[in-house]
Backbone as CSV, one residue per row, in Angstrom:
resi,resn,N_x,N_y,N_z,CA_x,CA_y,CA_z,C_x,C_y,C_z
1,UNK,96.584,110.421,27.036,95.629,110.102,29.195,95.543,111.006,29.414
2,UNK,94.507,111.178,30.169,94.489,112.058,31.004,93.660,111.424,32.819
3,UNK,94.710,111.242,32.990,94.636,110.477,34.412,94.377,111.563,35.724
4,UNK,93.097,111.332,36.715,92.235,112.006,37.569,93.332,111.816,38.677
5,UNK,93.825,112.624,38.950,94.988,112.349,40.513,94.363,112.064,41.620
6,UNK,92.898,112.053,41.253,92.439,111.315,42.841,91.230,110.009,42.700
7,UNK,91.518,109.582,41.390,90.694,108.430,41.630,91.695,107.183,40.557
8,UNK,92.703,106.386,41.285,93.464,106.084,40.334,92.592,104.769,39.622
9,UNK,93.390,104.086,38.327,92.678,102.872,37.293,93.399,102.037,37.964
10,UNK,92.483,100.430,38.264,92.874,99.384,38.507,94.784,98.954,38.131
11,UNK,95.349,99.693,37.315,96.986,99.403,37.700,97.933,100.127,37.986
12,UNK,97.478,101.123,37.785,98.035,102.509,38.041,97.871,102.553,40.145
13,UNK,99.285,102.750,40.962,99.201,102.366,42.094,99.392,104.352,42.314
14,UNK,99.307,104.853,43.378,99.415,106.363,43.919,100.478,105.811,45.017
15,UNK,102.131,106.518,44.654,102.128,106.380,46.329,103.824,107.930,46.464
16,UNK,103.306,108.542,47.394,104.359,109.582,47.746,104.293,110.516,46.849
17,UNK,103.027,110.926,46.438,102.983,111.824,45.112,103.308,111.870,43.698
18,UNK,103.145,110.423,43.700,103.218,110.027,41.888,102.523,108.829,41.600
19,UNK,102.470,108.370,40.659,101.541,106.998,39.644,102.544,106.460,39.478
20,UNK,102.777,105.254,40.127,103.648,103.882,39.402,102.496,103.614,37.865
21,UNK,102.837,103.165,36.885,102.324,102.535,35.624,103.213,101.640,35.723
22,UNK,102.581,100.268,35.498,103.556,98.969,35.392,102.798,98.784,34.195
23,UNK,103.653,99.393,33.364,103.712,99.188,31.855,104.317,97.643,31.156
24,UNK,103.821,97.050,30.329,105.299,96.402,29.560,105.563,97.227,28.599
25,UNK,107.171,96.335,27.795,107.669,97.181,27.158,106.743,97.024,25.975
26,UNK,107.264,98.341,25.150,106.793,98.648,23.719,105.859,99.170,23.399
27,UNK,104.989,99.759,24.751,103.667,100.508,24.601,104.325,102.117,24.352
28,UNK,105.822,102.340,24.046,105.755,103.751,24.341,107.186,103.728,23.063
29,UNK,107.258,104.641,22.407,108.327,104.975,21.772,108.972,106.168,21.692
30,UNK,110.455,106.483,21.994,110.855,107.274,22.209,111.255,108.385,21.222
31,UNK,110.512,109.122,20.723,110.472,110.502,19.958,112.002,111.308,19.600
32,UNK,112.024,112.115,20.734,112.942,112.799,20.840,114.098,112.504,19.917
33,UNK,114.759,113.381,19.262,116.060,113.608,18.038,116.903,114.046,19.148
34,UNK,116.113,115.558,19.910,117.841,116.567,20.520,118.176,115.698,21.823
35,UNK,117.778,114.399,22.502,118.369,114.215,23.332,118.662,112.761,23.435
36,UNK,119.382,112.466,23.821,119.399,110.882,23.621,119.198,110.358,21.839
37,UNK,119.811,110.502,21.107,119.722,110.759,19.273,119.906,109.124,18.901
38,UNK,120.721,108.283,19.615,121.100,107.319,19.307,119.223,106.309,20.133
39,UNK,118.583,106.459,21.061,117.605,105.843,21.040,116.206,106.258,20.818
40,UNK,116.485,106.839,19.703,115.337,107.497,18.993,114.762,106.061,18.086
41,UNK,112.780,106.318,18.211,112.480,105.193,17.354,112.850,103.921,18.361
42,UNK,113.360,104.092,19.536,113.377,102.432,20.715,112.367,102.313,21.402
43,UNK,111.674,101.303,21.922,110.603,101.411,22.117,111.104,101.078,23.623
44,UNK,109.882,101.503,24.736,110.385,101.426,26.045,108.993,101.643,26.460
45,UNK,109.006,101.685,28.017,108.086,101.445,28.894,107.913,102.690,29.897
46,UNK,107.037,103.179,30.522,106.833,104.703,31.262,106.585,104.002,32.834
47,UNK,107.674,103.716,33.883,107.312,102.843,35.125,106.910,104.087,36.161
48,UNK,107.089,105.760,36.453,106.387,106.677,36.964,105.984,107.719,36.120
49,UNK,105.046,108.433,36.864,104.878,109.395,36.188,104.283,110.673,37.241
50,UNK,105.043,111.564,36.872,105.422,112.284,38.137,104.570,113.655,38.154
51,UNK,104.553,115.121,39.418,103.658,116.262,39.111,103.593,117.035,38.119
52,UNK,104.763,117.554,37.449,105.547,118.651,36.531,106.367,117.716,35.379
53,UNK,105.388,116.718,34.933,105.179,116.742,33.280,106.464,115.197,32.335
54,UNK,106.685,115.137,34.379,108.362,114.321,34.295,107.305,112.759,34.067
55,UNK,108.277,111.927,33.716,108.389,110.524,34.019,110.198,110.096,33.682
56,UNK,109.234,108.281,34.399,110.938,107.308,34.386,110.635,106.147,33.349
57,UNK,111.257,106.706,32.401,111.104,105.665,31.380,112.350,104.704,31.295
58,UNK,112.068,103.389,31.032,112.539,102.263,30.833,113.027,101.638,29.860
59,UNK,114.039,101.570,29.094,114.386,100.747,27.822,114.788,99.857,28.112
60,UNK,114.545,98.779,27.386,114.222,97.170,26.983,116.071,96.604,27.886
61,UNK,117.060,97.113,27.677,118.096,97.098,27.843,118.611,97.162,29.691
62,UNK,117.899,98.301,30.339,117.408,98.786,31.685,117.917,100.131,31.694
63,UNK,118.379,100.749,30.766,118.649,101.876,30.858,117.761,103.226,31.417
64,UNK,117.635,103.869,32.415,116.484,104.458,32.829,116.507,106.649,32.529
65,UNK,115.492,106.845,32.461,115.622,108.311,32.058,114.957,108.869,32.709
66,UNK,114.892,109.992,33.341,113.788,111.027,33.670,113.381,112.199,32.928
67,UNK,112.348,112.323,32.084,112.350,112.724,31.025,111.226,113.652,31.082
68,UNK,111.030,114.382,30.094,109.221,115.167,29.466,108.529,114.249,29.187
69,UNK,106.762,113.733,29.112,106.340,113.363,28.957,106.053,113.555,27.918
70,UNK,106.910,114.779,26.607,106.957,114.771,25.190,107.847,114.160,24.505
71,UNK,108.754,113.569,25.674,110.124,112.666,24.852,109.383,111.265,24.297
72,UNK,108.077,110.933,24.443,107.647,109.685,24.159,106.380,109.631,23.697
73,UNK,105.991,108.551,22.816,104.649,108.564,22.225,104.235,107.047,22.483
74,UNK,102.750,107.048,22.662,102.613,105.869,22.312,102.465,104.819,21.374
75,UNK,102.810,103.898,21.219,102.375,102.882,20.115,100.962,103.038,19.244
């Protein structure tokens, strides 16, 4: 998805230079095997999208990690 930083969508909120994406669990899958190998293939959701290609990801057990957008794939 390509977001325009000046016009938020109806389900996005802009604050402090970041987009908060209030998604449901299972919208993304952890793709990387080199980082967090035990989580490869696990469902997660993107909580916040930052400026420098970074996202805050939360897994269903509550574990959160800041990583690159390339680390997850949409279901």
